[in-house]
Each structure stands twice: as structure tokens, then as C-alpha cells.
C-alpha positions as CSV (number, residue, x, y, z in Angstrom):
1,M,1.6,26.1,19.9
2,T,1.6,29.8,20.2
3,Q,-0.9,32.3,18.9
4,D,1.0,32.8,15.7
5,A,0.4,29.2,14.4
6,R,-2.1,30.6,11.9
7,Q,0.5,33.1,10.7
8,R,3.1,30.3,10.2
9,W,0.5,28.4,8.1
10,Q,-0.2,31.5,6.1
11,Q,3.5,32.0,5.3
12,R,3.7,28.4,4.1
13,Y,0.6,28.8,2.0
14,D,1.8,32.1,0.5
15,A,5.2,30.5,-0.3
16,A,3.5,27.7,-2.2
17,L,1.2,30.2,-4.0
18,T,4.2,32.2,-5.1
19,A,6.1,29.1,-6.2
20,G,3.1,28.1,-8.4
21,R,2.3,25.1,-6.2
22,V,-1.4,26.0,-5.8
23,R,-3.7,24.8,-8.6
24,D,-5.4,27.3,-10.8
25,A,-9.0,26.4,-10.0
26,D,-12.4,27.7,-8.9
27,F,-12.3,27.5,-5.1
28,T,-16.0,28.3,-4.5
29,T,-19.0,26.2,-3.6
30,L,-21.6,25.0,-6.1
31,S,-23.5,28.2,-5.3
32,G,-20.5,30.4,-5.9
33,V,-19.5,31.1,-2.3
34,E,-15.8,31.6,-2.0
35,V,-14.1,29.3,0.5
36,A,-10.8,29.8,2.4
37,P,-8.0,27.3,2.0
38,V,-8.1,26.3,5.7
39,Y,-10.2,27.0,8.7
40,G,-9.3,27.1,12.4
41,P,-10.3,28.6,15.8
42,A,-10.5,32.4,16.2
43,D,-8.4,31.9,19.4
44,E,-6.0,29.0,19.4
45,A,-5.3,29.4,23.1
46,S,-8.9,28.7,23.9
47,V,-8.7,25.2,22.4
48,E,-7.2,22.8,24.9
49,G,-4.5,20.7,23.3
50,F,-4.6,22.7,20.1
51,E,-1.0,21.9,19.4
52,R,-2.0,18.3,18.7
53,I,-4.4,19.5,16.0
54,G,-2.6,22.5,14.6
55,Y,-2.7,23.5,10.9
56,P,-2.0,21.5,7.8
57,G,1.7,21.3,7.0
58,E,2.9,21.6,10.6
59,F,4.1,19.0,13.0
60,P,2.5,16.6,14.0
61,F,0.7,16.8,10.7
62,T,-2.6,15.7,12.1
63,R,-4.4,17.9,9.5
64,G,-2.2,16.9,6.6
65,L,1.3,17.1,5.2
66,H,1.0,20.3,3.2
67,A,-0.3,23.7,4.0
68,T,-2.2,23.7,0.7
69,G,-4.0,20.4,1.1
70,Y,-5.4,19.3,-2.2
71,R,-5.4,22.9,-3.5
72,G,-1.7,22.2,-4.1
73,R,-2.0,18.7,-5.7
74,A,-4.8,16.2,-5.9
75,W,-4.2,12.6,-4.8
76,T,-2.9,10.2,-7.4
77,I,-5.7,8.0,-8.9
78,R,-3.9,4.7,-8.8
79,Q,-6.1,1.7,-9.9
80,F,-5.0,-1.7,-8.8
81,A,-5.1,-4.1,-11.8
82,G,-3.7,-7.4,-13.0
83,F,-5.1,-10.6,-14.5
84,G,-4.2,-13.3,-17.0
85,N,-1.0,-12.7,-18.8
86,A,1.1,-9.6,-19.3
87,T,-0.5,-8.7,-22.6
88,Q,-4.0,-8.7,-21.2
89,T,-3.0,-6.6,-18.2
90,N,-1.0,-4.2,-20.4
91,E,-4.3,-3.5,-22.3
92,R,-6.1,-2.8,-19.0
93,Y,-3.3,-0.4,-17.9
94,K,-3.6,1.5,-21.2
95,M,-7.3,1.8,-20.7
96,I,-6.9,3.1,-17.1
97,L,-4.3,5.7,-18.2
98,A,-6.4,6.8,-21.2
99,E,-9.4,7.3,-18.9
100,G,-7.5,9.6,-16.6
101,G,-5.8,7.3,-14.2
102,G,-2.6,8.9,-12.7
103,G,-0.6,5.8,-11.8
104,L,-0.5,2.0,-12.0
105,S,-0.7,-0.6,-9.3
106,V,0.2,-4.2,-10.2
107,A,-1.7,-7.1,-8.9
108,F,0.2,-10.4,-9.2
109,D,-1.2,-13.9,-9.4
110,M,-0.7,-16.4,-6.5
111,P,2.2,-18.3,-8.1
112,T,4.1,-15.0,-8.5
113,L,3.3,-13.9,-5.0
114,M,4.7,-17.2,-3.7
115,G,7.8,-17.1,-5.9
116,H,6.8,-20.0,-8.2
117,D,7.0,-20.2,-11.9
118,S,3.9,-20.8,-13.9
119,D,4.9,-24.3,-14.8
120,D,5.6,-25.3,-11.2
121,P,3.2,-28.1,-10.0
122,L,2.1,-25.8,-7.1
123,A,0.9,-23.2,-9.7
124,L,-1.6,-25.6,-11.3
125,G,-5.0,-23.9,-11.8
126,E,-3.8,-20.5,-10.3
127,V,-1.9,-18.9,-13.2
128,G,-3.3,-15.5,-14.0
129,H,-6.4,-15.8,-11.7
130,C,-5.9,-13.3,-8.9
131,G,-3.4,-11.1,-10.8
132,V,-1.0,-11.1,-13.6
133,A,1.5,-14.0,-14.1
134,I,5.2,-12.8,-14.1
135,D,7.9,-15.4,-14.7
136,T,10.8,-13.5,-16.2
137,A,12.0,-10.0,-17.1
138,A,10.5,-10.6,-20.6
139,D,7.0,-10.7,-19.0
140,M,7.7,-7.4,-17.4
141,D,8.7,-6.0,-20.8
142,V,5.3,-6.9,-22.1
143,L,3.5,-5.7,-19.0
144,F,4.8,-2.2,-19.5
145,D,5.0,-2.2,-23.3
146,G,4.2,1.3,-24.6
147,I,4.1,2.8,-21.0
148,D,6.9,5.2,-20.2
149,L,8.2,3.9,-16.8
150,E,10.3,7.0,-16.3
151,A,7.1,9.1,-16.5
152,T,4.7,6.7,-14.7
153,T,4.6,6.0,-11.0
154,T,4.1,2.3,-10.5
155,S,3.2,0.5,-7.4
156,M,3.7,-3.3,-7.0
157,T,1.8,-5.2,-4.4
158,I,4.1,-8.1,-3.6
159,S,6.2,-8.9,-0.5
160,G,7.8,-12.4,-0.4
161,P,9.5,-12.2,-3.7
162,A,9.4,-8.4,-3.9
163,V,13.1,-7.9,-4.5
164,P,13.5,-10.3,-7.6
165,V,10.3,-8.9,-9.0
166,F,11.6,-5.4,-8.5
167,C,14.8,-6.4,-10.3
168,M,12.6,-7.5,-13.3
169,Y,11.0,-4.1,-13.2
170,L,14.3,-2.3,-13.3
171,V,15.5,-4.5,-16.2
172,A,12.3,-3.7,-18.1
173,A,13.0,0.0,-17.5
174,E,16.6,-0.4,-18.6
175,R,15.4,-2.0,-21.9
176,Q,13.1,0.9,-22.4
177,G,16.1,3.3,-22.1
178,A,14.8,4.8,-18.9
179,D,17.1,6.6,-16.5
180,I,16.9,4.3,-13.5
181,G,17.7,7.0,-11.1
182,K,14.5,8.9,-12.1
183,L,12.1,6.0,-11.5
184,N,9.3,6.7,-9.0
185,G,6.9,4.4,-7.4
186,T,6.4,2.0,-4.6
187,L,7.2,-1.6,-3.8
188,Q,5.3,-3.3,-1.0
189,T,8.1,-5.5,0.4
190,D,6.3,-5.5,3.8
191,I,7.1,-9.0,5.0
192,F,6.0,-8.5,8.6
193,K,2.3,-8.1,7.5
194,E,2.6,-11.5,5.7
195,Y,3.4,-13.3,9.0
196,I,0.7,-11.2,10.8
197,A,-2.1,-11.5,8.2
198,Q,-1.7,-12.4,4.6
199,K,0.6,-15.5,4.9
200,E,2.6,-15.1,1.7
201,W,6.2,-15.5,2.7
202,L,9.1,-17.5,1.3
203,F,11.5,-17.9,4.2
204,S,11.7,-17.2,7.9
205,P,11.7,-13.5,8.9
206,E,15.4,-13.0,9.2
207,P,16.4,-13.7,5.6
208,H,13.6,-11.6,4.4
209,L,14.9,-8.7,6.5
210,R,18.3,-9.2,5.0
211,L,16.9,-8.7,1.5
212,I,14.8,-5.7,2.6
213,G,17.8,-4.1,4.1
214,D,19.8,-4.6,0.9
215,L,16.9,-3.1,-1.1
216,M,16.7,-0.1,1.2
217,E,20.5,0.5,0.7
218,Y,20.3,0.1,-3.0
219,C,17.4,2.4,-3.5
220,A,18.8,5.1,-1.2
221,E,22.0,5.1,-3.3
222,N,20.6,4.6,-6.8
223,I,16.9,5.4,-7.0
224,P,16.3,8.1,-4.5
225,A,12.7,8.9,-5.4
226,Y,11.6,5.3,-5.3
227,K,9.9,4.0,-2.1
228,P,11.2,0.5,-1.5
229,I,8.7,-0.4,1.3
230,S,5.0,0.2,1.5
231,V,4.0,-0.8,5.0
232,S,0.7,-2.4,4.6
233,G,-2.2,-2.2,7.0
234,Y,-4.7,-3.1,4.3
235,H,-4.3,-6.9,4.6
236,I,-4.3,-6.7,8.4
237,R,-7.7,-5.0,8.2
238,E,-9.0,-7.3,5.6
239,A,-8.1,-10.2,7.8
240,G,-10.5,-8.9,10.4
241,S,-8.7,-6.4,12.7
242,T,-10.2,-3.3,14.2
243,A,-9.2,0.1,12.9
244,A,-7.0,0.7,15.9
245,Q,-5.3,-2.7,15.4
246,E,-4.7,-2.0,11.7
247,L,-3.2,1.3,12.6
248,A,-1.0,0.0,15.5
249,Y,0.3,-3.1,13.8
250,T,1.1,-1.2,10.6
251,L,2.9,1.6,12.4
252,A,4.8,-0.9,14.6
253,D,5.9,-2.7,11.4
254,G,7.0,0.7,10.1
255,F,9.0,1.4,13.2
256,A,10.7,-2.0,12.8
257,Y,11.8,-1.0,9.3
258,V,13.2,2.3,10.7
259,E,15.2,0.2,13.1
260,L,16.4,-2.0,10.2
261,G,17.5,1.1,8.3
262,L,19.3,2.5,11.3
263,S,21.0,-0.9,11.9
264,R,22.4,-0.7,8.4
265,G,23.9,2.7,9.1
266,L,21.5,4.6,6.8
267,D,20.7,8.2,7.5
268,I,17.2,8.5,8.8
269,E,16.7,11.8,7.2
270,Q,17.4,10.2,3.9
271,F,15.6,6.8,4.1
272,A,12.6,7.6,6.2
273,P,10.9,9.6,3.4
274,G,11.2,6.4,1.3
275,L,8.9,4.5,3.6
276,S,5.3,4.8,2.6
277,F,2.1,3.2,4.0
278,F,-0.9,1.4,2.6
279,F,-4.2,1.6,4.5
280,D,-7.7,0.2,4.2
281,A,-10.6,2.6,4.0
282,H,-13.5,0.7,5.6
283,I,-17.2,1.6,5.8
284,D,-17.3,3.5,9.2
285,F,-16.8,6.9,7.7
286,F,-15.6,9.0,10.6
287,E,-13.6,6.2,12.3
288,E,-11.5,5.9,9.1
289,I,-10.9,9.6,8.8
290,A,-9.8,9.7,12.5
291,K,-7.5,6.7,11.8
292,F,-5.7,8.5,9.0
293,R,-5.2,11.6,11.1
294,A,-4.0,9.7,14.1
295,A,-1.5,7.7,11.9
296,R,0.2,10.9,10.8
297,R,0.4,12.3,14.3
298,I,1.8,9.1,15.9
299,W,4.4,8.6,13.1
300,A,5.6,12.1,13.3
301,R,6.0,12.0,17.1
302,W,7.8,8.6,17.2
303,L,10.1,9.5,14.3
304,R,11.1,12.7,16.1
305,D,11.1,11.6,19.7
306,V,12.1,7.9,19.5
307,Y,14.2,7.7,16.4
308,G,15.7,11.2,16.2
309,A,14.5,12.4,12.9
310,T,14.8,16.2,12.7
311,T,13.5,17.1,9.3
312,E,9.8,17.4,8.5
313,K,10.3,15.3,5.4
314,A,11.5,12.4,7.5
315,Q,8.7,12.8,10.1
316,Q,5.9,12.8,7.5
317,L,3.8,9.8,7.0
318,R,2.7,9.3,3.3
319,F,0.1,6.7,2.5
320,H,-1.9,5.1,-0.2
321,T,-5.5,3.9,0.4
322,Q,-7.6,1.2,-1.0
323,T,-11.3,0.9,-0.3
324,A,-12.3,-2.2,1.7
325,G,-12.6,-5.3,-0.3
326,V,-14.1,-7.1,2.7
327,S,-17.0,-4.7,2.8
328,L,-18.2,-5.7,-0.6
329,T,-21.1,-8.1,-0.8
330,A,-22.2,-10.7,-3.4
331,Q,-25.8,-9.9,-2.4
332,Q,-27.2,-6.8,-4.1
333,P,-23.7,-6.0,-5.6
334,D,-24.8,-2.6,-7.0
335,N,-24.7,-1.5,-3.4
336,N,-21.0,-1.9,-3.6
337,I,-20.8,1.3,-5.7
338,V,-22.2,3.3,-2.8
339,R,-19.9,1.6,-0.3
340,T,-16.9,2.3,-2.3
341,A,-17.8,5.9,-2.8
342,V,-18.2,6.5,0.9
343,E,-15.0,4.7,1.7
344,A,-13.1,6.7,-1.0
345,L,-14.5,9.9,0.4
346,S,-13.2,9.0,3.9
347,A,-9.7,8.5,2.5
348,V,-9.8,11.8,0.7
349,L,-11.0,13.7,3.8
350,G,-8.3,11.8,5.8
351,G,-5.6,13.2,3.5
352,T,-4.5,10.2,1.4
353,Q,-1.7,10.7,-1.2
354,S,-3.1,8.1,-3.6
355,L,-6.2,6.0,-3.8
356,H,-7.6,2.9,-5.4
357,T,-11.3,2.3,-5.5
358,N,-12.6,-1.3,-5.7
359,A,-15.0,-2.4,-8.4
360,L,-18.5,-3.6,-7.6
361,D,-17.9,-7.1,-8.9
362,E,-14.6,-7.8,-7.0
363,V,-16.4,-9.9,-4.4
364,L,-17.1,-12.3,-7.3
365,A,-14.2,-12.1,-9.6
366,L,-11.4,-9.8,-10.8
367,P,-13.0,-6.5,-12.1
368,S,-14.6,-6.4,-15.5
369,A,-13.6,-3.4,-17.7
370,K,-17.0,-1.8,-17.1
371,A,-16.8,-2.2,-13.3
372,A,-13.2,-0.9,-13.3
373,Q,-14.3,2.2,-15.2
374,I,-17.1,2.8,-12.7
375,A,-14.5,2.5,-9.9
376,L,-12.3,5.0,-11.7
377,R,-15.1,7.4,-12.3
378,T,-16.0,7.3,-8.6
379,Q,-12.7,9.0,-7.7
380,Q,-13.1,11.4,-10.5
381,V,-16.5,12.5,-9.4
382,I,-15.2,13.1,-5.9
383,A,-12.3,15.1,-7.2
384,E,-14.2,17.2,-9.8
385,E,-17.7,17.6,-8.4
386,T,-17.8,17.6,-4.6
387,G,-15.6,20.5,-3.7
388,V,-13.6,18.5,-1.1
389,M,-10.3,19.6,-2.6
390,N,-11.0,23.3,-2.0
391,V,-10.2,23.2,1.8
392,A,-7.4,21.5,3.6
393,D,-8.7,19.1,6.3
394,P,-12.3,20.4,6.3
395,L,-13.3,18.3,9.3
396,G,-10.4,19.5,11.5
397,G,-11.8,20.8,14.8
398,S,-14.9,18.7,14.7
399,W,-15.5,17.6,18.3
400,Y,-16.4,14.1,17.1
401,V,-13.5,13.7,14.7
402,E,-10.9,15.0,17.2
403,A,-12.3,12.8,20.0
404,L,-12.1,9.7,17.7
405,T,-8.6,10.7,16.6
406,D,-7.5,10.9,20.2
407,D,-9.1,7.6,21.1
408,I,-7.6,5.7,18.2
409,E,-4.2,7.1,19.2
410,R,-4.6,6.0,22.8
411,Q,-5.5,2.4,21.7
412,A,-2.5,2.3,19.3
413,E,-0.1,3.5,22.0
414,A,-1.4,0.7,24.3
415,I,-0.6,-1.8,21.6
416,F,2.9,-0.4,21.1
417,A,3.5,-0.9,24.8
418,R,2.3,-4.5,24.6
419,I,4.7,-5.2,21.6
420,R,7.6,-3.6,23.5
421,D,6.8,-5.8,26.5
422,M,7.3,-8.9,24.3
423,S,10.7,-7.6,23.2
424,S,13.9,-9.0,24.5
425,D,15.9,-5.8,24.0
426,G,13.3,-3.1,24.1
427,S,13.1,-2.7,20.3
428,I,9.9,-2.9,18.3
429,T,11.5,-5.3,15.9
430,A,12.2,-7.9,18.6
431,G,8.7,-7.5,19.9
432,I,7.2,-8.1,16.5
433,L,9.3,-11.2,15.9
434,R,8.3,-12.6,19.3
435,G,4.6,-11.7,18.6
436,I,4.8,-13.6,15.2
437,E,6.2,-16.7,16.8
438,D,3.8,-16.6,19.8
439,G,0.8,-16.0,17.6
440,Y,-0.1,-12.7,19.3
441,F,-1.0,-10.9,16.2
442,T,-3.0,-13.6,14.5
443,G,-4.8,-14.3,17.8
444,E,-5.8,-10.7,18.3
445,I,-7.1,-10.3,14.7
446,A,-9.0,-13.6,14.9
447,E,-10.7,-12.4,18.1
448,A,-11.7,-9.1,16.5
449,A,-13.0,-10.8,13.5
450,F,-15.1,-13.2,15.6
451,V,-16.6,-10.4,17.6
452,Y,-17.6,-8.5,14.5
453,Q,-19.0,-11.7,12.9
454,R,-21.1,-12.4,16.0
455,A,-22.4,-8.8,15.9
456,L,-23.5,-9.4,12.3
457,E,-25.2,-12.6,13.1
458,K,-27.1,-11.1,16.0
459,G,-28.1,-8.1,13.8
460,E,-26.3,-5.6,16.0
461,K,-24.3,-4.5,13.0
462,K,-26.2,-4.0,9.7
463,V,-25.2,-4.8,6.2
464,V,-27.8,-3.8,3.6
465,G,-28.8,-6.7,1.5
466,V,-27.1,-9.2,3.8
467,N,-28.8,-9.1,7.2
468,T,-31.2,-6.2,6.6
469,L,-33.3,-5.0,3.7
470,T,-32.8,-8.4,1.9
471,G,-36.1,-8.4,0.1
472,S,-34.9,-7.4,-3.4
473,V,-33.8,-10.0,-5.9
474,D,-30.1,-10.9,-6.0
475,A,-28.6,-9.7,-9.2
476,H,-25.1,-11.1,-8.9
477,D,-25.9,-13.9,-11.4
478,K,-26.6,-11.2,-14.0
479,L,-23.3,-9.5,-13.8
480,E,-20.9,-10.1,-16.6
481,I,-17.9,-11.0,-14.5
482,L,-14.3,-11.4,-15.8
483,R,-13.3,-15.0,-16.2
484,V,-9.7,-16.0,-16.8
485,S,-9.5,-18.9,-19.2
486,H,-7.4,-22.0,-18.6
487,Q,-5.8,-21.2,-21.9
488,V,-3.9,-18.4,-20.1
489,E,-2.1,-21.0,-18.1
490,I,-1.4,-23.2,-21.2
491,D,0.0,-20.2,-23.1
492,Q,2.0,-18.9,-20.2
493,K,3.7,-22.2,-19.7
494,A,4.5,-22.5,-23.4
495,E,5.9,-19.0,-23.4
496,L,8.1,-19.8,-20.4
497,A,9.4,-23.0,-22.0
498,G,10.2,-21.0,-25.2
499,R,12.1,-18.4,-23.2
500,R,14.2,-21.1,-21.4
501,Q,15.1,-22.6,-24.8
502,Q,16.1,-19.2,-26.2
503,R,18.3,-18.0,-23.4
504,D,21.9,-18.9,-22.6
505,D,21.1,-21.5,-20.0
506,D,24.6,-21.8,-18.7
507,A,24.8,-18.0,-18.2
508,A,21.4,-18.0,-16.3
509,R,22.5,-20.8,-14.0
510,A,25.9,-19.2,-13.4
511,A,24.2,-15.9,-12.5
512,V,21.9,-17.6,-10.0
513,A,24.8,-19.5,-8.5
514,R,26.7,-16.2,-8.1
515,M,23.7,-14.7,-6.4
516,V,23.7,-17.5,-3.9
517,E,27.4,-16.9,-3.2
518,V,26.6,-13.2,-2.5
519,A,23.8,-14.4,-0.1
520,R,26.5,-16.2,1.9
521,S,28.4,-13.0,2.3
522,E,27.6,-9.5,3.6
523,Q,27.5,-7.9,0.2
524,N,24.3,-6.3,-1.1
525,M,22.4,-8.9,-3.0
526,V,20.5,-6.6,-5.4
527,P,23.3,-6.2,-8.1
528,A,23.8,-10.0,-8.2
529,M,20.0,-10.5,-8.5
530,L,19.8,-8.0,-11.3
531,D,22.5,-9.9,-13.2
532,A,20.5,-13.1,-12.8
533,V,17.4,-11.3,-14.1
534,R,19.3,-9.9,-17.0
535,A,20.3,-13.4,-17.9
536,E,16.6,-14.4,-18.0
537,A,16.7,-16.5,-14.9
538,T,13.1,-17.1,-13.9
539,L,11.4,-15.9,-10.7
540,G,11.0,-19.5,-9.5
541,E,14.7,-20.3,-10.2
542,I,15.8,-17.3,-8.2
543,C,13.5,-18.0,-5.3
544,D,14.1,-21.8,-5.3
545,A,17.8,-21.1,-5.1
546,L,17.3,-18.9,-2.0
547,R,14.9,-21.4,-0.5
548,G,17.7,-24.0,-0.9
549,E,20.1,-21.7,0.9
550,W,17.8,-20.3,3.6
551,G,15.1,-22.9,4.0
552,T,11.4,-22.3,4.1
553,Y,9.1,-21.1,7.0
554,I,6.2,-23.1,8.4
555,E,4.0,-21.3,10.8
556,P,3.8,-22.9,14.2
557,A,0.6,-24.8,14.8
558,R,-1.7,-23.2,17.4
559,F,-4.9,-24.3,19.0
């Protein structure tokens, strides 16, 4: 980087200012001191390796994607919610939007996540408990009733049956009269992290990759603003990984999806911007900030140098963050408000594009309305009162933060090398598939979780209210937690039975059979799946038909 790096940044900032892409706000401290939009060294040449740090908006984007930082646009406040039936969750969504939430993120119940209908014997006792129950497109209609899908960005956290659930979302949007081509949001669809950490798959990896490739093609052609894959490190971290493992396994999965897109003949400049990421914001404040900064730098370099992306848009890593559910404690649960605030601040200082803050009671149950409001207000206080949005990457240049960023990057690169060593053809994809079969990922995460747990038990790592400062009275039994009634399951099953009676059953069965025929060909499966959904085929019927065609996957036993 030459001495004119600051000048290039200034040109970008001025262009954004002229175009009206800088917020009209008071960019001063609480005491009235005016602050600059960015800070950097007086002499760039005197900072060794400064090109790896640079300025916001410049490759490798260590300091952020945009020259303006949050002066240009705040992060999206996207609260993750879903419980009971679609009507109950719809009410919660309307509350979140009315209270200032900027986007929705759908949590599904376990039967939906596993591709089962609510009346499936395997769904007994689970309907509506860890998220909302979705069986048909009619449920999706109710879920978004009164919410303009064309004007609301919607994230859906589901991977195994992601494509049929997405088709239900599209049909609900059609029925609203929305222009499908203008929809914006994110679908998780990250099947690799299921085998690595969360364990919610339907088939073996290869059929899932077939569906994901079809989805990528369909979105690229028909819904250009929609992000069909959100590569998720969150669940990897929640399973017990270190920060570096979370980062490396997540980016490796992302590289594999890049390889999938390239194998389909897609233009990397077009499809790479449709890949987004989902990270955990854990409690080690500076380590998390460094992780986010390293993620952008690694992704930009690999997309340019390994996969040949030439445009900045294709090289930029965009990510959503959720505060760490695993850091919440049942003991002294009010402490969770503080933990969540610290974690949220690390995500903001790390440059997240959207953020979900966990509720204090999520360690015990799905969030109550009051706890969800506190979580929402946590983000709003950070945005409105702390001044963190005034300066782009305010910690850039910190010796500690830069050293941590470099260290996490080194650890991640060592893991990429290990994954490539496992590959039969030098690709990241083959290495991941081999690592899944051999138990490499699960073994490494289990070891990291064991090391951390042992440190807790020895008192080397402290958790307030758990292994230190435990004297105060536990208050979790006084919390009014959300309880999902068994009546939800009874009502959902009755509703599903009624919908089956009301539909044209022959048409639904024929549409599912046609979808299976397409699965046996090389055609894109999304249009046929959309037809099945429009015919009111249920999620379970669609997924069971594909299980019948492709089989199921059982993780190899390991000792």
C-alpha cells in the first residue's frame, strides 16, 4: 500500500457523502467533541504490514467493507424468533417490528428442521417448542400475515429442508402479490455445518449439495438480491469450538460452496456476493473483534487469489452475528443481560452487517416478550447512545487487536492446510467430505470443548455466578418464562388434517411424484418443488419422497 491510501479512502468517503450515503447525524462525543469518520497512522510507510490493515472499504477489508463504516448505514437489528404456531410467532414479529426491529429471523421447531410434519410420530412432544411449526405454505401465509415480504428482509435458520421451506416462503410472497424478483433476505442452507456440528440433516452430503446447487442457480437467475446460503459458524462455536476453529471451519465451508457454484458454471462475480455468513459473538471481547476482522481479510484474499474473483463485491465477506447462547447461565440469569451487551458490542466493533441479541431467559426457555424486548433495547442503546457508529473501525491499529487478528488468521490458515491434506483432489470440498466421514471436525470440536470445560472445573476460567461469586440467591425460578402448551401440537395437527382434506389430494401427490422425476434428471429441482408447494404438499411429504429416492444418512459410529 502506498502513501496515498488515505487519499483513496477520502475519495470513497467523499463520493458516498455526495451520493447521500452518509447519515445526517451528530458525529460528536457526548461532550461535544467532533470525531473524524476514520483514523489511521500519520505515516503509513512507518507501519510494517500496513497493507494488511489499510482503511475501511479497501481490499482486504480488514477494517470493514465500506469507507463510511456505520456512518453510512447502521447494522440491521434482526431478532431471531419463533415459537408455537404461525399465529403466535406472527404476533411476536409484529411486536419486534413495531419496537424498531429492522428485519426478521425465523426459528423453526425441531420437526420442521428435520423435515417432518407435525403429525409424524417422530414429532411427538416437539411441535412448536424450539421454534415455529411449519407444515405447509398455508402456515407460511399465516406466519407473514400483515408483513410486507417485499419490503422486509427475512432470514430463515434452517438447512436440511431449507429448499422446500424456501419454496413455501416464495409461495407466501406470491400470494401477497409481491414481486419475487425483489425479495431480499437470507436462507441458511449450510448443510456442511450440520455434519460438523448441529446434526440436522436429511440425506448424505451429495444429494444436499445437488439441492443447494439448484437453489444457487435459481436465485442467481430469478431473485438476485436474495442470499441463498448463510454459511454458519454459530453452531460450530456453540458446539464447543475455539474462535479460530469457528472461523476456519466456517470459511472452509464457504470455499466449498464457491467450488460448488463454479462447478455449476456460475459466474463468481455474480454468485459470490450472494453468500453470506453467520458468526457467534462470544464473551472474549477482543478475540471476537479480531475474529471478525480476520474473517474479512482471509475471505477477500482467497476469493481473489484462489478462486479468481476480481470485483470488490465478490471479494467482500458479509455476515450476521448472534450473541453466544452457550455463554448464558441459568444461575443469576440477570447477568446474561450484561454478557449479551458485551458480546453485541464486539460484533458491532467487528463490523457486522446484522445482529441478533439473545434474551436473558433463553438458557431456560424460548424468550418471553419482556426478555425479547430487553434484548432488542440492548442493540438500540448501543446504536443510539454509545457513539460507536461515529467512527469506522475505531479499534483499527490497536497493537493488541492487530496481533490477535494476525494470530487467528495464522491458526485458520493452518486448518485450511489440514483440510486440503485430507482432500483427494486438492479441493476444499473433498477435504471437508473426507473430514466429515473420518470424524475430524467433530473430534477437534469435542477436544476443544473438553479443554474449556476442564478449565472451568479447575477455576482457571471464571463465569460469574457459576464457579465464582456464587453467593447470591438464584433467581431463575422467579422468571416468568415462556411455556409452549401441548395444545399447540393438538391444534397444529388438527389444522394440518383439515388442510389435507381441503386440498386436491391427487394434484398434490402428482406434483410430488413429478418432483421426484426431476430429482432423477439433471434439471433444476426448484420449479418442480414450487409446484408441489403450490399444490399444498406438506413439508413431510416432500422430504419423505426425497428420502425414499436418496436414502437417509447415519453418522458413522466413533469411539
